[in-house]
TORPA-4810 file (N, C-alpha, C, O; in nm, 3 decimals):
<nodes>
NODE_1_4.764_-6.148_6.172_4.775_-6.248_6.277_4.922_-6.290_6.289_4.985_-6.323_6.189_X
NODE_2_4.976_-6.288_6.409_5.116_-6.327_6.426_5.134_-6.477_6.399_5.043_-6.557_6.424_X
NODE_3_5.250_-6.514_6.349_5.275_-6.656_6.323_5.307_-6.727_6.455_5.361_-6.667_6.548_X
NODE_4_5.274_-6.854_6.460_5.302_-6.937_6.576_5.414_-7.034_6.540_5.430_-7.071_6.424_X
NODE_5_5.489_-7.075_6.639_5.596_-7.171_6.619_5.548_-7.310_6.661_5.530_-7.337_6.780_X
NODE_6_5.528_-7.397_6.562_5.479_-7.532_6.585_5.595_-7.630_6.585_5.687_-7.620_6.503_X
NODE_7_5.590_-7.725_6.676_5.692_-7.830_6.682_5.646_-7.953_6.604_5.529_-7.992_6.613_X
NODE_8_5.736_-8.013_6.529_5.709_-8.138_6.460_5.750_-8.254_6.550_5.830_-8.237_6.642_X
NODE_9_5.695_-8.370_6.521_5.723_-8.488_6.603_5.872_-8.522_6.606_5.924_-8.564_6.710_X
NODE_10_5.943_-8.506_6.493_6.083_-8.545_6.492_6.168_-8.460_6.586_6.266_-8.510_6.642_X
NODE_11_6.133_-8.335_6.605_6.206_-8.249_6.699_6.178_-8.296_6.843_6.270_-8.305_6.924_X
NODE_12_6.054_-8.325_6.872_6.018_-8.370_7.007_6.082_-8.505_7.038_6.134_-8.525_7.148_X
NODE_13_6.078_-8.597_6.944_6.137_-8.729_6.966_6.288_-8.716_6.987_6.342_-8.780_7.077_X
NODE_14_6.356_-8.636_6.906_6.501_-8.615_6.926_6.526_-8.559_7.065_6.620_-8.602_7.133_X
NODE_15_6.445_-8.464_7.109_6.459_-8.404_7.242_6.439_-8.509_7.352_6.517_-8.515_7.447_X
NODE_16_6.338_-8.591_7.338_6.306_-8.688_7.443_6.397_-8.810_7.444_6.430_-8.862_7.550_X
NODE_17_6.438_-8.855_7.326_6.516_-8.978_7.316_6.665_-8.950_7.306_6.746_-9.025_7.360_X
NODE_18_6.702_-8.843_7.238_6.842_-8.805_7.228_6.928_-8.898_7.146_7.049_-8.901_7.166_X
NODE_19_6.868_-8.974_7.054_6.944_-9.076_6.983_7.025_-9.024_6.863_7.103_-9.100_6.805_X
NODE_20_7.008_-8.902_6.826_7.092_-8.841_6.723_7.150_-8.716_6.789_7.087_-8.611_6.788_X
NODE_21_7.269_-8.727_6.846_7.323_-8.621_6.933_7.315_-8.479_6.879_7.274_-8.388_6.951_X
NODE_22_7.353_-8.457_6.754_7.349_-8.321_6.700_7.205_-8.268_6.695_7.178_-8.155_6.735_X
NODE_23_7.115_-8.352_6.645_6.974_-8.310_6.637_6.913_-8.295_6.776_6.834_-8.204_6.801_X
NODE_24_6.949_-8.385_6.866_6.898_-8.378_7.003_6.943_-8.249_7.071_6.866_-8.186_7.143_X
NODE_25_7.067_-8.211_7.047_7.120_-8.087_7.105_7.044_-7.965_7.051_7.009_-7.874_7.126_X
NODE_26_7.019_-7.965_6.922_6.947_-7.853_6.861_6.802_-7.850_6.910_6.747_-7.743_6.936_X
NODE_27_6.740_-7.967_6.922_6.603_-7.974_6.973_6.597_-7.926_7.118_6.505_-7.854_7.156_X
NODE_28_6.695_-7.965_7.198_6.701_-7.924_7.338_6.716_-7.773_7.349_6.650_-7.710_7.432_X
NODE_29_6.802_-7.715_7.267_6.821_-7.569_7.271_6.691_-7.496_7.242_6.660_-7.396_7.306_X
NODE_30_6.615_-7.546_7.147_6.488_-7.483_7.113_6.384_-7.503_7.223_6.324_-7.407_7.271_X
NODE_31_6.363_-7.628_7.262_6.257_-7.660_7.358_6.286_-7.602_7.496_6.193_-7.562_7.567_X
NODE_32_6.412_-7.595_7.535_6.446_-7.542_7.667_6.473_-7.391_7.664_6.523_-7.335_7.762_X
NODE_33_6.442_-7.327_7.553_6.455_-7.181_7.545_6.331_-7.116_7.605_6.243_-7.184_7.658_X
NODE_34_6.324_-6.986_7.596_6.204_-6.914_7.640_6.107_-6.889_7.527_6.004_-6.824_7.546_X
NODE_35_6.138_-6.941_7.408_6.052_-6.922_7.292_5.921_-6.998_7.311_5.922_-7.115_7.350_X
NODE_36_5.809_-6.931_7.285_5.678_-6.996_7.297_5.660_-7.092_7.179_5.670_-7.053_7.063_X
NODE_37_5.632_-7.218_7.211_5.618_-7.324_7.112_5.484_-7.395_7.129_5.431_-7.404_7.240_X
NODE_38_5.432_-7.443_7.019_5.302_-7.511_7.021_5.314_-7.649_6.958_5.388_-7.669_6.862_X
NODE_39_5.240_-7.744_7.014_5.241_-7.880_6.962_5.100_-7.912_6.911_5.007_-7.919_6.991_X
NODE_40_5.084_-7.933_6.780_4.954_-7.972_6.726_4.910_-8.108_6.781_4.994_-8.191_6.815_X
NODE_41_4.781_-8.130_6.788_4.731_-8.256_6.843_4.778_-8.376_6.762_4.805_-8.482_6.819_X
NODE_42_4.788_-8.361_6.630_4.835_-8.473_6.548_4.979_-8.507_6.584_5.018_-8.624_6.577_X
NODE_43_5.058_-8.409_6.623_5.197_-8.434_6.662_5.203_-8.502_6.798_5.285_-8.592_6.817_X
NODE_44_5.118_-8.463_6.892_5.112_-8.534_7.021_5.080_-8.681_6.999_5.141_-8.769_7.060_X
NODE_45_4.983_-8.707_6.911_4.947_-8.846_6.880_5.063_-8.921_6.815_5.091_-9.035_6.850_X
NODE_46_5.131_-8.856_6.721_5.242_-8.919_6.651_5.357_-8.950_6.747_5.415_-9.058_6.742_X
NODE_47_5.390_-8.856_6.834_5.498_-8.879_6.930_5.463_-8.996_7.023_5.548_-9.081_7.049_X
NODE_48_5.341_-8.999_7.071_5.298_-9.111_7.155_5.313_-9.244_7.084_5.361_-9.342_7.141_X
NODE_49_5.270_-9.248_6.958_5.280_-9.370_6.879_5.426_-9.410_6.856_5.462_-9.525_6.878_X
NODE_50_5.509_-9.316_6.814_5.650_-9.345_6.785_5.723_-9.395_6.910_5.799_-9.491_6.903_X
NODE_51_5.700_-9.329_7.021_5.772_-9.369_7.143_5.729_-9.508_7.191_5.813_-9.585_7.238_X
NODE_52_5.601_-9.540_7.181_5.555_-9.672_7.227_5.582_-9.782_7.127_5.621_-9.892_7.165_X
NODE_53_5.563_-9.755_6.999_5.575_-9.860_6.898_5.717_-9.874_6.842_5.766_-9.986_6.829_X
NODE_54_5.781_-9.765_6.810_5.914_-9.772_6.750_6.021_-9.789_6.857_6.110_-9.874_6.845_X
NODE_55_6.012_-9.709_6.963_6.114_-9.714_7.068_6.078_-9.811_7.181_6.158_-9.833_7.272_X
NODE_56_5.959_-9.869_7.176_5.914_-9.968_7.274_5.920_-9.916_7.418_5.953_-9.991_7.510_X
NODE_57_5.889_-9.789_7.437_5.888_-9.730_7.571_5.751_-9.756_7.633_5.649_-9.745_7.566_X
NODE_58_5.751_-9.790_7.759_5.628_-9.819_7.832_5.527_-9.705_7.817_5.563_-9.588_7.828_X
NODE_59_5.404_-9.740_7.792_5.297_-9.643_7.767_5.281_-9.541_7.880_5.267_-9.422_7.853_X
NODE_60_5.283_-9.586_8.003_5.268_-9.495_8.118_5.385_-9.397_8.121_5.366_-9.279_8.150_X
NODE_61_5.504_-9.446_8.093_5.622_-9.358_8.090_5.610_-9.255_7.978_5.648_-9.139_7.995_X
NODE_62_5.557_-9.296_7.863_5.538_-9.203_7.752_5.438_-9.095_7.791_5.461_-8.977_7.767_X
NODE_63_5.327_-9.134_7.852_5.227_-9.037_7.895_5.289_-8.940_7.996_5.271_-8.819_7.984_X
NODE_64_5.361_-8.993_8.094_5.426_-8.906_8.194_5.525_-8.810_8.128_5.534_-8.693_8.167_X
NODE_65_5.599_-8.858_8.030_5.697_-8.775_7.960_5.627_-8.664_7.883_5.672_-8.549_7.885_X
NODE_66_5.517_-8.696_7.814_5.444_-8.594_7.740_5.377_-8.494_7.834_5.368_-8.375_7.803_X
NODE_67_5.331_-8.541_7.948_5.274_-8.450_8.048_5.381_-8.354_8.100_5.355_-8.235_8.119_X
NODE_68_5.502_-8.407_8.124_5.613_-8.320_8.166_5.645_-8.217_8.059_5.669_-8.100_8.089_X
NODE_69_5.646_-8.259_7.933_5.673_-8.167_7.823_5.569_-8.056_7.819_5.603_-7.938_7.804_X
NODE_70_5.442_-8.092_7.834_5.335_-7.991_7.834_5.340_-7.904_7.959_5.280_-7.796_7.962_X
NODE_71_5.409_-7.949_8.061_5.424_-7.871_8.182_5.526_-7.759_8.171_5.535_-7.673_8.259_X
NODE_72_5.604_-7.759_8.065_5.703_-7.652_8.044_5.630_-7.520_8.024_5.523_-7.516_7.962_X
NODE_73_5.688_-7.413_8.074_5.625_-7.281_8.067_5.610_-7.229_7.924_5.524_-7.146_7.896_X
NODE_74_5.694_-7.276_7.834_5.694_-7.223_7.697_5.629_-7.317_7.595_5.639_-7.294_7.474_X
NODE_75_5.563_-7.422_7.643_5.503_-7.519_7.552_5.354_-7.529_7.578_5.310_-7.545_7.692_X
NODE_76_5.276_-7.518_7.472_5.131_-7.534_7.480_5.084_-7.621_7.365_5.146_-7.623_7.259_X
NODE_77_4.975_-7.692_7.387_4.917_-7.764_7.274_4.851_-7.664_7.178_4.813_-7.554_7.218_X
NODE_78_4.840_-7.704_7.055_4.772_-7.623_6.954_4.641_-7.692_6.924_4.638_-7.814_6.909_X
NODE_79_4.533_-7.618_6.914_4.398_-7.665_6.881_4.314_-7.703_7.003_4.192_-7.711_6.993_X
NODE_80_4.378_-7.727_7.116_4.306_-7.759_7.238_4.376_-7.691_7.356_4.490_-7.645_7.343_X
NODE_81_4.307_-7.686_7.469_4.369_-7.627_7.588_4.468_-7.725_7.649_4.465_-7.845_7.621_X
NODE_82_4.554_-7.673_7.732_4.651_-7.758_7.802_4.578_-7.857_7.891_4.615_-7.975_7.898_X
NODE_83_4.475_-7.811_7.961_4.398_-7.901_8.048_4.336_-8.016_7.971_4.338_-8.130_8.017_X
NODE_84_4.282_-7.986_7.852_4.218_-8.090_7.770_4.323_-8.187_7.716_4.297_-8.307_7.708_X
NODE_85_4.442_-8.137_7.680_4.550_-8.225_7.634_4.594_-8.319_7.746_4.617_-8.438_7.722_X
NODE_86_4.604_-8.267_7.866_4.642_-8.348_7.981_4.537_-8.455_8.007_4.571_-8.572_8.029_X
NODE_87_4.410_-8.416_8.004_4.301_-8.512_8.025_4.305_-8.622_7.919_4.289_-8.740_7.950_X
NODE_88_4.326_-8.583_7.794_4.332_-8.680_7.685_4.449_-8.776_7.702_4.433_-8.897_7.686_X
NODE_89_4.567_-8.724_7.736_4.682_-8.811_7.756_4.659_-8.908_7.872_4.702_-9.023_7.865_X
NODE_90_4.593_-8.862_7.976_4.566_-8.950_8.089_4.473_-9.065_8.052_4.474_-9.169_8.118_X
NODE_91_4.391_-9.048_7.947_4.308_-9.158_7.898_4.393_-9.270_7.839_4.350_-9.386_7.836_X
NODE_92_4.512_-9.236_7.794_4.602_-9.332_7.729_4.684_-9.413_7.829_4.733_-9.521_7.796_X
NODE_93_4.700_-9.363_7.949_4.795_-9.423_8.043_4.760_-9.564_8.089_4.849_-9.649_8.091_X
NODE_94_4.635_-9.592_8.127_4.609_-9.721_8.189_4.636_-9.843_8.099_4.681_-9.947_8.148_X
NODE_95_4.608_-9.831_7.970_4.625_-9.946_7.881_4.628_-9.897_7.737_4.617_-9.778_7.709_X
NODE_96_4.643_-9.992_7.647_4.642_-9.958_7.504_4.499_-9.949_7.452_4.478_-9.939_7.331_X
NODE_97_4.401_-9.953_7.540_4.261_-9.948_7.500_4.231_-9.819_7.425_4.154_-9.821_7.328_X
NODE_98_4.289_-9.709_7.468_4.270_-9.580_7.401_4.401_-9.541_7.334_4.503_-9.524_7.401_X
NODE_99_4.397_-9.528_7.202_4.519_-9.488_7.130_4.544_-9.340_7.151_4.455_-9.265_7.191_X
NODE_100_4.667_-9.298_7.124_4.701_-9.156_7.133_4.619_-9.075_7.032_4.574_-8.964_7.063_X
NODE_101_4.600_-9.129_6.914_4.522_-9.059_6.811_4.376_-9.044_6.854_4.318_-8.936_6.839_X
NODE_102_4.316_-9.151_6.907_4.178_-9.142_6.954_4.165_-9.042_7.068_4.068_-8.967_7.075_X
NODE_103_4.261_-9.041_7.158_4.257_-8.948_7.270_4.262_-8.803_7.221_4.191_-8.717_7.274_X
NODE_104_4.345_-8.776_7.122_4.355_-8.640_7.069_4.228_-8.601_6.992_4.183_-8.487_7.001_X
NODE_105_4.170_-8.695_6.917_4.043_-8.668_6.849_3.934_-8.639_6.953_3.854_-8.547_6.935_X
NODE_106_3.932_-8.718_7.060_3.837_-8.693_7.168_3.854_-8.553_7.225_3.756_-8.483_7.249_X
NODE_107_3.980_-8.512_7.247_4.007_-8.379_7.304_3.960_-8.268_7.211_3.901_-8.170_7.257_X
NODE_108_3.985_-8.282_7.082_3.940_-8.180_6.986_3.788_-8.175_6.983_3.730_-8.066_6.986_X
NODE_109_3.723_-8.290_6.977_3.576_-8.294_6.976_3.518_-8.238_7.104_3.421_-8.162_7.102_X
NODE_110_3.577_-8.277_7.216_3.529_-8.231_7.346_3.549_-8.081_7.364_3.463_-8.013_7.420_X
NODE_111_3.660_-8.029_7.316_3.690_-7.887_7.326_3.592_-7.803_7.245_3.552_-7.695_7.286_X
NODE_112_3.556_-7.854_7.129_3.475_-7.777_7.036_3.327_-7.815_7.036_3.252_-7.767_6.952_X
NODE_113_3.285_-7.901_7.128_3.145_-7.939_7.138_3.098_-8.022_7.020_2.981_-8.016_6.983_X
NODE_114_3.186_-8.100_6.962_3.152_-8.182_6.844_3.110_-8.322_6.886_3.153_-8.373_6.989_X
NODE_115_3.026_-8.383_6.804_3.000_-8.526_6.815_3.106_-8.599_6.735_3.150_-8.550_6.631_X
NODE_116_3.147_-8.713_6.782_3.244_-8.795_6.709_3.175_-8.927_6.677_3.126_-8.997_6.766_X
NODE_117_3.174_-8.960_6.551_3.114_-9.085_6.504_3.226_-9.185_6.475_3.323_-9.153_6.407_X
NODE_118_3.211_-9.305_6.528_3.316_-9.406_6.513_3.254_-9.546_6.517_3.143_-9.564_6.566_X
NODE_119_3.327_-9.642_6.464_3.293_-9.783_6.480_3.371_-9.845_6.596_3.345_-9.959_6.635_X
NODE_120_3.464_-9.772_6.651_3.555_-9.820_6.754_3.488_-9.818_6.891_3.466_-9.712_6.949_X
NODE_121_3.456_-9.934_6.943_3.390_-9.945_7.074_3.485_-9.914_7.189_3.440_-9.900_7.303_X
NODE_122_3.615_-9.904_7.162_3.713_-9.873_7.267_3.733_-9.723_7.283_3.806_-9.679_7.371_X
NODE_123_3.669_-9.645_7.198_3.688_-9.501_7.198_3.642_-9.442_7.332_3.545_-9.491_7.389_X
NODE_124_3.711_-9.338_7.383_3.663_-9.272_7.506_3.517_-9.232_7.490_3.481_-9.174_7.388_X
NODE_125_3.433_-9.261_7.586_3.289_-9.258_7.567_3.220_-9.123_7.579_3.102_-9.113_7.543_X
NODE_126_3.285_-9.021_7.626_3.217_-8.891_7.647_3.192_-8.823_7.514_3.287_-8.789_7.443_X
NODE_127_3.064_-8.801_7.478_3.029_-8.731_7.355_3.053_-8.811_7.228_3.068_-8.754_7.121_X
NODE_128_3.055_-8.943_7.240_3.088_-9.030_7.128_2.966_-9.107_7.084_2.888_-9.153_7.168_X
NODE_129_2.948_-9.122_6.955_2.842_-9.204_6.898_2.908_-9.323_6.831_2.974_-9.308_6.728_X
NODE_130_2.892_-9.442_6.889_2.952_-9.561_6.832_2.850_-9.625_6.738_2.738_-9.658_6.776_X
NODE_131_2.893_-9.642_6.614_2.807_-9.703_6.512_2.835_-9.853_6.508_2.948_-9.896_6.528_X
NODE_132_2.733_-9.930_6.482_2.751_-10.074_6.466_2.816_-10.102_6.332_2.773_-10.047_6.230_X
NODE_133_2.920_-10.188_6.330_2.985_-10.219_6.202_2.895_-10.298_6.111_2.934_-10.333_6.000_X
</nodes>
């Protein structure tokens, strides 16, 4: 099986924020190359969290930025389809009701036909079993 090139959150954040010029330049060279790159769902969730909580960037702007990143010809999500990643990110845009992590868990469960058990009543409701605390 050929190896895949996975991106870590710190590379994506440097690319998007550019706050460490040398690292941002190296991240940009990689991400804007023709090399096929994959972003694991846990990394999508982490980037969403870091950008909104650490960098205090508006949630809708973060979602739009991640959607633009997934729109690149050489970038695909890992573990789920691009369409499912887009759908999951769009669940995060309207409010903080759905976390980036919950959205990615929903996408993985939805992609693979899994039931998701949770105590979180704010969880996206499709295919979810909410347990009473």
